[in-house]
Phi, psi and omega in degrees: 000136180280149175267148182288150179282151182291322178243073182288344180278356180257133179241149181271334181220154181268155178233135181273129180272147176276120182248126175222155176278142177259123178259112186276153176084011178277197178296119181273153179297157183299327182300314182297325178296319179291321177297317181294319180297313177298321178289333176289336181281336182300309179300325182293322178291321177296319184296320176299318182292319178298315178301317178295321177293325179294316178298317181295321181294320179292320180293318179299317181295318183289327173292320180296319181286334180276348182271000000 
């Protein structure tokens, strides 16, 4: 294992960085598509739960009013 240099902030040579423009909104990787698809399913699941709770609340109110 190499030991850290005492003056690590000083360099002997420069390095040219590769510069390219980033174009947003192009073809996204497949992974993002799967994540987006799974996130789209969450509101649908919540809507189903809310609909079931509404039905349960109506049934509970009708039982309560008939007693």
